[in-house]
Jmol script that loads the backbone (N, CA, C; Angstrom):
load data "model"
ATOM      1  N   MET A   1     145.610 181.964 -39.659  1.00  0.00           N
ATOM      2  CA  MET A   1     147.039 181.928 -39.416  1.00  0.00           C
ATOM      3  C   MET A   1     147.301 182.439 -38.006  1.00  0.00           C
ATOM      4  N   ALA A   2     147.992 181.693 -37.199  1.00  0.00           N
ATOM      5  CA  ALA A   2     148.340 182.105 -35.839  1.00  0.00           C
ATOM      6  C   ALA A   2     149.519 183.068 -35.878  1.00  0.00           C
ATOM      7  N   PHE A   3     149.582 183.929 -34.896  1.00  0.00           N
ATOM      8  CA  PHE A   3     150.708 184.847 -34.793  1.00  0.00           C
ATOM      9  C   PHE A   3     150.974 185.149 -33.324  1.00  0.00           C
ATOM     10  N   ASP A   4     152.210 185.522 -33.016  1.00  0.00           N
ATOM     11  CA  ASP A   4     152.580 185.933 -31.667  1.00  0.00           C
ATOM     12  C   ASP A   4     152.528 187.444 -31.598  1.00  0.00           C
ATOM     13  N   LEU A   5     151.916 187.941 -30.543  1.00  0.00           N
ATOM     14  CA  LEU A   5     151.829 189.376 -30.320  1.00  0.00           C
ATOM     15  C   LEU A   5     152.605 189.673 -29.045  1.00  0.00           C
ATOM     16  N   HIS A   6     153.633 190.495 -29.156  1.00  0.00           N
ATOM     17  CA  HIS A   6     154.519 190.698 -28.019  1.00  0.00           C
ATOM     18  C   HIS A   6     154.309 192.015 -27.291  1.00  0.00           C
ATOM     19  N   THR A   7     153.672 192.982 -27.895  1.00  0.00           N
ATOM     20  CA  THR A   7     153.489 194.272 -27.247  1.00  0.00           C
ATOM     21  C   THR A   7     152.044 194.721 -27.408  1.00  0.00           C
ATOM     22  N   VAL A   8     151.418 194.985 -26.282  1.00  0.00           N
ATOM     23  CA  VAL A   8     150.069 195.540 -26.270  1.00  0.00           C
ATOM     24  C   VAL A   8     150.074 196.671 -25.262  1.00  0.00           C
ATOM     25  N   SER A   9     149.570 197.818 -25.635  1.00  0.00           N
ATOM     26  CA  SER A   9     149.478 198.916 -24.677  1.00  0.00           C
ATOM     27  C   SER A   9     148.017 199.315 -24.530  1.00  0.00           C
ATOM     28  N   ALA A  10     147.682 199.782 -23.341  1.00  0.00           N
ATOM     29  CA  ALA A  10     146.330 200.252 -23.072  1.00  0.00           C
ATOM     30  C   ALA A  10     146.419 201.726 -22.687  1.00  0.00           C
ATOM     31  N   PRO A  11     145.468 202.533 -23.115  1.00  0.00           N
ATOM     32  CA  PRO A  11     145.507 203.952 -22.777  1.00  0.00           C
ATOM     33  C   PRO A  11     145.447 204.178 -21.267  1.00  0.00           C
ATOM     34  N   ILE A  12     146.111 205.216 -20.789  1.00  0.00           N
ATOM     35  CA  ILE A  12     146.068 205.583 -19.375  1.00  0.00           C
ATOM     36  C   ILE A  12     144.621 205.876 -19.000  1.00  0.00           C
ATOM     37  N   GLY A  13     144.215 205.373 -17.852  1.00  0.00           N
ATOM     38  CA  GLY A  13     142.856 205.599 -17.378  1.00  0.00           C
ATOM     39  C   GLY A  13     141.899 204.464 -17.686  1.00  0.00           C
ATOM     40  N   THR A  14     142.339 203.476 -18.476  1.00  0.00           N
ATOM     41  CA  THR A  14     141.479 202.331 -18.772  1.00  0.00           C
ATOM     42  C   THR A  14     141.748 201.223 -17.762  1.00  0.00           C
ATOM     43  N   ASP A  15     140.850 200.253 -17.715  1.00  0.00           N
ATOM     44  CA  ASP A  15     140.994 199.137 -16.785  1.00  0.00           C
ATOM     45  C   ASP A  15     142.250 198.332 -17.082  1.00  0.00           C
ATOM     46  N   ALA A  16     142.869 197.843 -16.025  1.00  0.00           N
ATOM     47  CA  ALA A  16     144.018 196.957 -16.185  1.00  0.00           C
ATOM     48  C   ALA A  16     143.532 195.624 -16.723  1.00  0.00           C
ATOM     49  N   PRO A  17     144.354 194.921 -17.479  1.00  0.00           N
ATOM     50  CA  PRO A  17     143.963 193.603 -17.973  1.00  0.00           C
ATOM     51  C   PRO A  17     143.693 192.635 -16.831  1.00  0.00           C
ATOM     52  N   SER A  18     142.802 191.684 -17.056  1.00  0.00           N
ATOM     53  CA  SER A  18     142.513 190.653 -16.056  1.00  0.00           C
ATOM     54  C   SER A  18     143.729 189.772 -15.805  1.00  0.00           C
ATOM     55  N   LEU A  19     144.467 189.516 -16.852  1.00  0.00           N
ATOM     56  CA  LEU A  19     145.680 188.707 -16.760  1.00  0.00           C
ATOM     57  C   LEU A  19     146.855 189.604 -17.132  1.00  0.00           C
ATOM     58  N   LEU A  20     147.890 189.642 -16.293  1.00  0.00           N
ATOM     59  CA  LEU A  20     148.988 190.580 -16.521  1.00  0.00           C
ATOM     60  C   LEU A  20     149.944 190.143 -17.624  1.00  0.00           C
ATOM     61  N   ASP A  21     149.922 188.884 -18.005  1.00  0.00           N
ATOM     62  CA  ASP A  21     150.862 188.420 -19.019  1.00  0.00           C
ATOM     63  C   ASP A  21     150.239 188.274 -20.406  1.00  0.00           C
ATOM     64  N   ARG A  22     148.951 188.578 -20.524  1.00  0.00           N
ATOM     65  CA  ARG A  22     148.316 188.427 -21.840  1.00  0.00           C
ATOM     66  C   ARG A  22     146.982 189.169 -21.890  1.00  0.00           C
ATOM     67  N   ARG A  23     146.506 189.383 -23.074  1.00  0.00           N
ATOM     68  CA  ARG A  23     145.171 189.921 -23.327  1.00  0.00           C
ATOM     69  C   ARG A  23     144.407 188.802 -24.002  1.00  0.00           C
ATOM     70  N   VAL A  24     143.198 188.530 -23.550  1.00  0.00           N
ATOM     71  CA  VAL A  24     142.389 187.448 -24.107  1.00  0.00           C
ATOM     72  C   VAL A  24     141.340 188.059 -25.023  1.00  0.00           C
ATOM     73  N   ILE A  25     141.306 187.592 -26.258  1.00  0.00           N
ATOM     74  CA  ILE A  25     140.308 188.056 -27.230  1.00  0.00           C
ATOM     75  C   ILE A  25     139.762 186.824 -27.935  1.00  0.00           C
ATOM     76  N   GLY A  26     138.441 186.687 -27.936  1.00  0.00           N
ATOM     77  CA  GLY A  26     137.828 185.547 -28.605  1.00  0.00           C
ATOM     78  C   GLY A  26     136.523 185.949 -29.270  1.00  0.00           C
ATOM     79  N   THR A  27     136.134 185.212 -30.278  1.00  0.00           N
ATOM     80  CA  THR A  27     134.880 185.488 -30.973  1.00  0.00           C
ATOM     81  C   THR A  27     134.032 184.222 -31.045  1.00  0.00           C
ATOM     82  N   LEU A  28     132.740 184.436 -31.032  1.00  0.00           N
ATOM     83  CA  LEU A  28     131.765 183.378 -31.297  1.00  0.00           C
ATOM     84  C   LEU A  28     130.889 183.926 -32.415  1.00  0.00           C
ATOM     85  N   LYS A  29     130.938 183.294 -33.551  1.00  0.00           N
ATOM     86  CA  LYS A  29     130.205 183.796 -34.721  1.00  0.00           C
ATOM     87  C   LYS A  29     128.940 182.993 -34.947  1.00  0.00           C
ATOM     88  N   GLN A  30     127.892 183.698 -35.297  1.00  0.00           N
ATOM     89  CA  GLN A  30     126.596 183.117 -35.667  1.00  0.00           C
ATOM     90  C   GLN A  30     126.067 182.153 -34.606  1.00  0.00           C
ATOM     91  N   VAL A  31     125.992 182.644 -33.371  1.00  0.00           N
ATOM     92  CA  VAL A  31     125.394 181.879 -32.279  1.00  0.00           C
ATOM     93  C   VAL A  31     123.877 181.906 -32.482  1.00  0.00           C
ATOM     94  N   ALA A  32     123.244 180.747 -32.472  1.00  0.00           N
ATOM     95  CA  ALA A  32     121.801 180.665 -32.734  1.00  0.00           C
ATOM     96  C   ALA A  32     120.994 181.152 -31.538  1.00  0.00           C
ATOM     97  N   ASN A  33     119.939 181.910 -31.831  1.00  0.00           N
ATOM     98  CA  ASN A  33     118.980 182.300 -30.799  1.00  0.00           C
ATOM     99  C   ASN A  33     117.586 181.852 -31.213  1.00  0.00           C
ATOM    100  N   GLY A  34     116.761 181.575 -30.217  1.00  0.00           N
ATOM    101  CA  GLY A  34     115.383 181.169 -30.482  1.00  0.00           C
ATOM    102  C   GLY A  34     114.526 182.360 -30.884  1.00  0.00           C
ATOM    103  N   ALA A  35     113.304 182.077 -31.284  1.00  0.00           N
ATOM    104  CA  ALA A  35     112.353 183.127 -31.651  1.00  0.00           C
ATOM    105  C   ALA A  35     111.674 183.656 -30.397  1.00  0.00           C
ATOM    106  N   GLY A  36     111.250 184.907 -30.456  1.00  0.00           N
ATOM    107  CA  GLY A  36     110.515 185.506 -29.352  1.00  0.00           C
ATOM    108  C   GLY A  36     109.124 184.916 -29.248  1.00  0.00           C
ATOM    109  N   GLY A  37     108.551 184.967 -28.052  1.00  0.00           N
ATOM    110  CA  GLY A  37     107.229 184.393 -27.818  1.00  0.00           C
ATOM    111  C   GLY A  37     106.084 185.307 -28.213  1.00  0.00           C
ATOM    112  N   GLY A  38     106.378 186.482 -28.708  1.00  0.00           N
ATOM    113  CA  GLY A  38     105.348 187.432 -29.112  1.00  0.00           C
ATOM    114  C   GLY A  38     105.935 188.821 -29.174  1.00  0.00           C
ATOM    115  N   ALA A  39     105.080 189.791 -29.463  1.00  0.00           N
ATOM    116  CA  ALA A  39     105.530 191.172 -29.602  1.00  0.00           C
ATOM    117  C   ALA A  39     106.190 191.652 -28.319  1.00  0.00           C
ATOM    118  N   GLY A  40     107.391 192.182 -28.433  1.00  0.00           N
ATOM    119  CA  GLY A  40     108.108 192.740 -27.302  1.00  0.00           C
ATOM    120  C   GLY A  40     108.793 191.745 -26.400  1.00  0.00           C
ATOM    121  N   ALA A  41     108.650 190.447 -26.656  1.00  0.00           N
ATOM    122  CA  ALA A  41     109.242 189.421 -25.785  1.00  0.00           C
ATOM    123  C   ALA A  41     110.743 189.289 -26.032  1.00  0.00           C
ATOM    124  N   ALA A  42     111.501 189.229 -24.943  1.00  0.00           N
ATOM    125  CA  ALA A  42     112.943 189.046 -25.022  1.00  0.00           C
ATOM    126  C   ALA A  42     113.278 187.574 -25.224  1.00  0.00           C
ATOM    127  N   VAL A  43     114.465 187.326 -25.760  1.00  0.00           N
ATOM    128  CA  VAL A  43     114.977 185.971 -25.953  1.00  0.00           C
ATOM    129  C   VAL A  43     116.315 185.878 -25.227  1.00  0.00           C
ATOM    130  N   THR A  44     116.489 184.844 -24.392  1.00  0.00           N
ATOM    131  CA  THR A  44     117.733 184.639 -23.658  1.00  0.00           C
ATOM    132  C   THR A  44     118.426 183.388 -24.180  1.00  0.00           C
ATOM    133  N   THR A  45     119.721 183.514 -24.458  1.00  0.00           N
ATOM    134  CA  THR A  45     120.527 182.398 -24.941  1.00  0.00           C
ATOM    135  C   THR A  45     121.697 182.192 -23.987  1.00  0.00           C
ATOM    136  N   ALA A  46     121.875 180.971 -23.506  1.00  0.00           N
ATOM    137  CA  ALA A  46     122.993 180.651 -22.620  1.00  0.00           C
ATOM    138  C   ALA A  46     124.219 180.285 -23.450  1.00  0.00           C
ATOM    139  N   ILE A  47     125.352 180.881 -23.111  1.00  0.00           N
ATOM    140  CA  ILE A  47     126.635 180.547 -23.722  1.00  0.00           C
ATOM    141  C   ILE A  47     127.425 179.820 -22.638  1.00  0.00           C
ATOM    142  N   THR A  48     127.760 178.559 -22.858  1.00  0.00           N
ATOM    143  CA  THR A  48     128.414 177.758 -21.823  1.00  0.00           C
ATOM    144  C   THR A  48     129.634 177.032 -22.388  1.00  0.00           C
ATOM    145  N   GLY A  49     130.355 176.357 -21.496  1.00  0.00           N
ATOM    146  CA  GLY A  49     131.485 175.540 -21.915  1.00  0.00           C
ATOM    147  C   GLY A  49     132.744 176.338 -22.201  1.00  0.00           C
ATOM    148  N   LEU A  50     132.837 177.553 -21.665  1.00  0.00           N
ATOM    149  CA  LEU A  50     134.003 178.388 -21.900  1.00  0.00           C
ATOM    150  C   LEU A  50     134.946 178.322 -20.700  1.00  0.00           C
ATOM    151  N   ASN A  51     136.155 178.795 -20.876  1.00  0.00           N
ATOM    152  CA  ASN A  51     137.139 178.901 -19.804  1.00  0.00           C
ATOM    153  C   ASN A  51     137.641 180.339 -19.815  1.00  0.00           C
ATOM    154  N   LEU A  52     136.974 181.202 -19.031  1.00  0.00           N
ATOM    155  CA  LEU A  52     137.228 182.637 -19.067  1.00  0.00           C
ATOM    156  C   LEU A  52     137.899 183.102 -17.785  1.00  0.00           C
ATOM    157  N   PRO A  53     138.629 184.236 -17.835  1.00  0.00           N
ATOM    158  CA  PRO A  53     139.151 184.808 -16.599  1.00  0.00           C
ATOM    159  C   PRO A  53     138.004 185.341 -15.739  1.00  0.00           C
ATOM    160  N   ALA A  54     138.300 185.726 -14.524  1.00  0.00           N
ATOM    161  CA  ALA A  54     137.258 186.193 -13.603  1.00  0.00           C
ATOM    162  C   ALA A  54     136.541 187.443 -14.127  1.00  0.00           C
ATOM    163  N   ASN A  55     137.270 188.344 -14.758  1.00  0.00           N
ATOM    164  CA  ASN A  55     136.678 189.575 -15.288  1.00  0.00           C
ATOM    165  C   ASN A  55     136.866 189.634 -16.789  1.00  0.00           C
ATOM    166  N   TYR A  56     135.791 189.884 -17.503  1.00  0.00           N
ATOM    167  CA  TYR A  56     135.866 189.977 -18.959  1.00  0.00           C
ATOM    168  C   TYR A  56     134.735 190.846 -19.477  1.00  0.00           C
ATOM    169  N   LEU A  57     134.894 191.292 -20.691  1.00  0.00           N
ATOM    170  CA  LEU A  57     133.937 192.150 -21.373  1.00  0.00           C
ATOM    171  C   LEU A  57     133.309 191.370 -22.513  1.00  0.00           C
ATOM    172  N   VAL A  58     132.003 191.524 -22.695  1.00  0.00           N
ATOM    173  CA  VAL A  58     131.293 190.852 -23.777  1.00  0.00           C
ATOM    174  C   VAL A  58     130.614 191.919 -24.642  1.00  0.00           C
ATOM    175  N   ILE A  59     130.857 191.863 -25.932  1.00  0.00           N
ATOM    176  CA  ILE A  59     130.200 192.753 -26.893  1.00  0.00           C
ATOM    177  C   ILE A  59     129.391 191.877 -27.829  1.00  0.00           C
ATOM    178  N   VAL A  60     128.100 192.181 -27.978  1.00  0.00           N
ATOM    179  CA  VAL A  60     127.197 191.359 -28.782  1.00  0.00           C
ATOM    180  C   VAL A  60     126.682 192.182 -29.960  1.00  0.00           C
ATOM    181  N   THR A  61     126.706 191.584 -31.146  1.00  0.00           N
ATOM    182  CA  THR A  61     126.128 192.194 -32.340  1.00  0.00           C
ATOM    183  C   THR A  61     124.980 191.306 -32.813  1.00  0.00           C
ATOM    184  N   PRO A  62     123.739 191.760 -32.624  1.00  0.00           N
ATOM    185  CA  PRO A  62     122.613 190.954 -33.106  1.00  0.00           C
ATOM    186  C   PRO A  62     122.510 191.068 -34.626  1.00  0.00           C
ATOM    187  N   ASN A  63     122.074 190.013 -35.245  1.00  0.00           N
ATOM    188  CA  ASN A  63     121.911 190.019 -36.708  1.00  0.00           C
ATOM    189  C   ASN A  63     120.452 190.235 -37.089  1.00  0.00           C
ATOM    190  N   GLN A  64     119.748 191.000 -36.240  1.00  0.00           N
ATOM    191  CA  GLN A  64     118.384 191.432 -36.517  1.00  0.00           C
ATOM    192  C   GLN A  64     118.124 192.698 -35.703  1.00  0.00           C
ATOM    193  N   ASP A  65     116.965 193.282 -35.834  1.00  0.00           N
ATOM    194  CA  ASP A  65     116.634 194.553 -35.180  1.00  0.00           C
ATOM    195  C   ASP A  65     116.356 194.316 -33.698  1.00  0.00           C
ATOM    196  N   ALA A  66     117.438 194.216 -32.914  1.00  0.00           N
ATOM    197  CA  ALA A  66     117.312 193.900 -31.489  1.00  0.00           C
ATOM    198  C   ALA A  66     118.369 194.661 -30.698  1.00  0.00           C
ATOM    199  N   VAL A  67     118.116 194.796 -29.416  1.00  0.00           N
ATOM    200  CA  VAL A  67     119.053 195.423 -28.486  1.00  0.00           C
ATOM    201  C   VAL A  67     119.577 194.322 -27.560  1.00  0.00           C
ATOM    202  N   PRO A  68     120.892 194.047 -27.605  1.00  0.00           N
ATOM    203  CA  PRO A  68     121.441 192.967 -26.782  1.00  0.00           C
ATOM    204  C   PRO A  68     121.992 193.480 -25.457  1.00  0.00           C
ATOM    205  N   TYR A  69     122.013 192.602 -24.461  1.00  0.00           N
ATOM    206  CA  TYR A  69     122.772 192.874 -23.250  1.00  0.00           C
ATOM    207  C   TYR A  69     123.137 191.561 -22.582  1.00  0.00           C
ATOM    208  N   VAL A  70     124.155 191.633 -21.731  1.00  0.00           N
ATOM    209  CA  VAL A  70     124.625 190.483 -20.963  1.00  0.00           C
ATOM    210  C   VAL A  70     124.399 190.817 -19.493  1.00  0.00           C
ATOM    211  N   PRO A  71     123.485 190.119 -18.825  1.00  0.00           N
ATOM    212  CA  PRO A  71     123.262 190.394 -17.405  1.00  0.00           C
ATOM    213  C   PRO A  71     124.542 190.138 -16.611  1.00  0.00           C
ATOM    214  N   THR A  72     124.818 190.988 -15.639  1.00  0.00           N
ATOM    215  CA  THR A  72     126.023 190.817 -14.829  1.00  0.00           C
ATOM    216  C   THR A  72     125.707 190.156 -13.489  1.00  0.00           C
ATOM    217  N   ASP A  73     124.602 189.447 -13.433  1.00  0.00           N
ATOM    218  CA  ASP A  73     124.234 188.735 -12.203  1.00  0.00           C
ATOM    219  C   ASP A  73     124.978 187.397 -12.147  1.00  0.00           C
ATOM    220  N   SER A  74     124.460 186.444 -11.433  1.00  0.00           N
ATOM    221  CA  SER A  74     125.138 185.157 -11.254  1.00  0.00           C
ATOM    222  C   SER A  74     125.228 184.336 -12.536  1.00  0.00           C
ATOM    223  N   THR A  75     124.597 184.764 -13.628  1.00  0.00           N
ATOM    224  CA  THR A  75     124.694 184.011 -14.884  1.00  0.00           C
ATOM    225  C   THR A  75     125.976 184.338 -15.651  1.00  0.00           C
ATOM    226  N   LYS A  76     126.729 185.357 -15.222  1.00  0.00           N
ATOM    227  CA  LYS A  76     128.012 185.684 -15.862  1.00  0.00           C
ATOM    228  C   LYS A  76     129.118 185.088 -15.006  1.00  0.00           C
ATOM    229  N   THR A  77     129.667 183.968 -15.476  1.00  0.00           N
ATOM    230  CA  THR A  77     130.679 183.234 -14.720  1.00  0.00           C
ATOM    231  C   THR A  77     131.898 182.981 -15.590  1.00  0.00           C
ATOM    232  N   GLN A  78     132.882 182.280 -15.049  1.00  0.00           N
ATOM    233  CA  GLN A  78     134.062 181.918 -15.826  1.00  0.00           C
ATOM    234  C   GLN A  78     133.757 180.809 -16.832  1.00  0.00           C
ATOM    235  N   ASN A  79     132.600 180.167 -16.701  1.00  0.00           N
ATOM    236  CA  ASN A  79     132.202 179.114 -17.634  1.00  0.00           C
ATOM    237  C   ASN A  79     131.303 179.613 -18.749  1.00  0.00           C
ATOM    238  N   GLY A  80     130.799 180.846 -18.643  1.00  0.00           N
ATOM    239  CA  GLY A  80     129.931 181.373 -19.684  1.00  0.00           C
ATOM    240  C   GLY A  80     129.050 182.496 -19.175  1.00  0.00           C
ATOM    241  N   PHE A  81     128.023 182.803 -19.949  1.00  0.00           N
ATOM    242  CA  PHE A  81     127.157 183.938 -19.660  1.00  0.00           C
ATOM    243  C   PHE A  81     125.867 183.789 -20.451  1.00  0.00           C
ATOM    244  N   HIS A  82     124.919 184.655 -20.196  1.00  0.00           N
ATOM    245  CA  HIS A  82     123.671 184.699 -20.957  1.00  0.00           C
ATOM    246  C   HIS A  82     123.657 185.946 -21.821  1.00  0.00           C
ATOM    247  N   VAL A  83     123.103 185.828 -23.007  1.00  0.00           N
ATOM    248  CA  VAL A  83     122.866 186.977 -23.882  1.00  0.00           C
ATOM    249  C   VAL A  83     121.357 187.142 -23.990  1.00  0.00           C
ATOM    250  N   VAL A  84     120.889 188.349 -23.716  1.00  0.00           N
ATOM    251  CA  VAL A  84     119.466 188.660 -23.824  1.00  0.00           C
ATOM    252  C   VAL A  84     119.275 189.599 -25.013  1.00  0.00           C
ATOM    253  N   LEU A  85     118.365 189.233 -25.902  1.00  0.00           N
ATOM    254  CA  LEU A  85     117.996 190.095 -27.032  1.00  0.00           C
ATOM    255  C   LEU A  85     116.591 190.626 -26.785  1.00  0.00           C
ATOM    256  N   ASN A  86     116.449 191.928 -26.861  1.00  0.00           N
ATOM    257  CA  ASN A  86     115.139 192.568 -26.774  1.00  0.00           C
ATOM    258  C   ASN A  86     114.817 193.164 -28.129  1.00  0.00           C
ATOM    259  N   PRO A  87     113.578 193.030 -28.606  1.00  0.00           N
ATOM    260  CA  PRO A  87     113.227 193.709 -29.852  1.00  0.00           C
ATOM    261  C   PRO A  87     113.381 195.215 -29.647  1.00  0.00           C
ATOM    262  N   ARG A  88     113.905 195.901 -30.645  1.00  0.00           N
ATOM    263  CA  ARG A  88     114.099 197.351 -30.533  1.00  0.00           C
ATOM    264  C   ARG A  88     112.779 198.081 -30.375  1.00  0.00           C
ATOM    265  N   LEU A  89     111.757 197.603 -31.043  1.00  0.00           N
ATOM    266  CA  LEU A  89     110.420 198.185 -30.927  1.00  0.00           C
ATOM    267  C   LEU A  89     109.512 197.190 -30.214  1.00  0.00           C
ATOM    268  N   ALA A  90     108.713 197.675 -29.272  1.00  0.00           N
ATOM    269  CA  ALA A  90     107.853 196.794 -28.474  1.00  0.00           C
ATOM    270  C   ALA A  90     106.846 196.020 -29.320  1.00  0.00           C
ATOM    271  N   ALA A  91     106.512 196.523 -30.495  1.00  0.00           N
ATOM    272  CA  ALA A  91     105.544 195.851 -31.358  1.00  0.00           C
ATOM    273  C   ALA A  91     106.176 194.729 -32.178  1.00  0.00           C
ATOM    274  N   ASN A  92     107.508 194.622 -32.160  1.00  0.00           N
ATOM    275  CA  ASN A  92     108.202 193.617 -32.967  1.00  0.00           C
ATOM    276  C   ASN A  92     108.353 192.299 -32.222  1.00  0.00           C
ATOM    277  N   THR A  93     108.393 191.213 -32.982  1.00  0.00           N
ATOM    278  CA  THR A  93     108.673 189.882 -32.451  1.00  0.00           C
ATOM    279  C   THR A  93     110.005 189.422 -33.021  1.00  0.00           C
ATOM    280  N   LEU A  94     110.898 188.952 -32.154  1.00  0.00           N
ATOM    281  CA  LEU A  94     112.202 188.482 -32.617  1.00  0.00           C
ATOM    282  C   LEU A  94     112.056 187.171 -33.380  1.00  0.00           C
ATOM    283  N   ALA A  95     112.807 187.065 -34.452  1.00  0.00           N
ATOM    284  CA  ALA A  95     112.840 185.837 -35.242  1.00  0.00           C
ATOM    285  C   ALA A  95     113.964 184.946 -34.730  1.00  0.00           C
ATOM    286  N   ALA A  96     113.856 183.656 -34.973  1.00  0.00           N
ATOM    287  CA  ALA A  96     114.992 182.771 -34.730  1.00  0.00           C
ATOM    288  C   ALA A  96     116.098 183.247 -35.658  1.00  0.00           C
ATOM    289  N   GLY A  97     117.285 183.388 -35.143  1.00  0.00           N
ATOM    290  CA  GLY A  97     118.378 183.911 -35.962  1.00  0.00           C
ATOM    291  C   GLY A  97     119.691 183.674 -35.279  1.00  0.00           C
ATOM    292  N   THR A  98     120.617 184.608 -35.481  1.00  0.00           N
ATOM    293  CA  THR A  98     121.959 184.487 -34.906  1.00  0.00           C
ATOM    294  C   THR A  98     122.440 185.832 -34.394  1.00  0.00           C
ATOM    295  N   PHE A  99     123.496 185.765 -33.549  1.00  0.00           N
ATOM    296  CA  PHE A  99     124.209 186.955 -33.124  1.00  0.00           C
ATOM    297  C   PHE A  99     125.687 186.600 -33.027  1.00  0.00           C
ATOM    298  N   ASP A 100     126.527 187.616 -33.043  1.00  0.00           N
ATOM    299  CA  ASP A 100     127.977 187.436 -32.943  1.00  0.00           C
ATOM    300  C   ASP A 100     128.451 187.994 -31.605  1.00  0.00           C
ATOM    301  N   VAL A 101     129.505 187.394 -31.046  1.00  0.00           N
ATOM    302  CA  VAL A 101     130.014 187.778 -29.732  1.00  0.00           C
ATOM    303  C   VAL A 101     131.515 188.014 -29.815  1.00  0.00           C
ATOM    304  N   LEU A 102     131.967 189.093 -29.165  1.00  0.00           N
ATOM    305  CA  LEU A 102     133.377 189.372 -28.974  1.00  0.00           C
ATOM    306  C   LEU A 102     133.636 189.383 -27.476  1.00  0.00           C
ATOM    307  N   ILE A 103     134.616 188.610 -27.029  1.00  0.00           N
ATOM    308  CA  ILE A 103     134.987 188.538 -25.615  1.00  0.00           C
ATOM    309  C   ILE A 103     136.394 189.091 -25.471  1.00  0.00           C
ATOM    310  N   VAL A 104     136.568 190.028 -24.534  1.00  0.00           N
ATOM    311  CA  VAL A 104     137.877 190.643 -24.289  1.00  0.00           C
ATOM    312  C   VAL A 104     138.146 190.603 -22.798  1.00  0.00           C
ATOM    313  N   ALA A 105     139.348 190.181 -22.423  1.00  0.00           N
ATOM    314  CA  ALA A 105     139.746 190.180 -21.008  1.00  0.00           C
ATOM    315  C   ALA A 105     141.202 190.603 -20.889  1.00  0.00           C
TER     316      ALA A 105
END
end "model"
wireframe off; spacefill off
backbone 0.3
color backbone group
């Protein structure tokens, strides 16, 4: 169900919104990731085809025992970004699976 939200406040001391007339919040659920190539190997998944503001925050929840991050190099653009999953333990191998993404701007 869609709804209109007319008032949003941010605590003093936090970053100003990227867009002054709105807050952008989006989710990507159960994004598929490939399997790791062996013990301790990271898996990188490209997220593309988006239309994002210049500055945004990405929060990733892996659906397996992994540590996620989004590199802030040239792969983070207004069209998308990369998600890297590292096994939490160096002896573990990542399975093909999914992760969830929250985007806030």
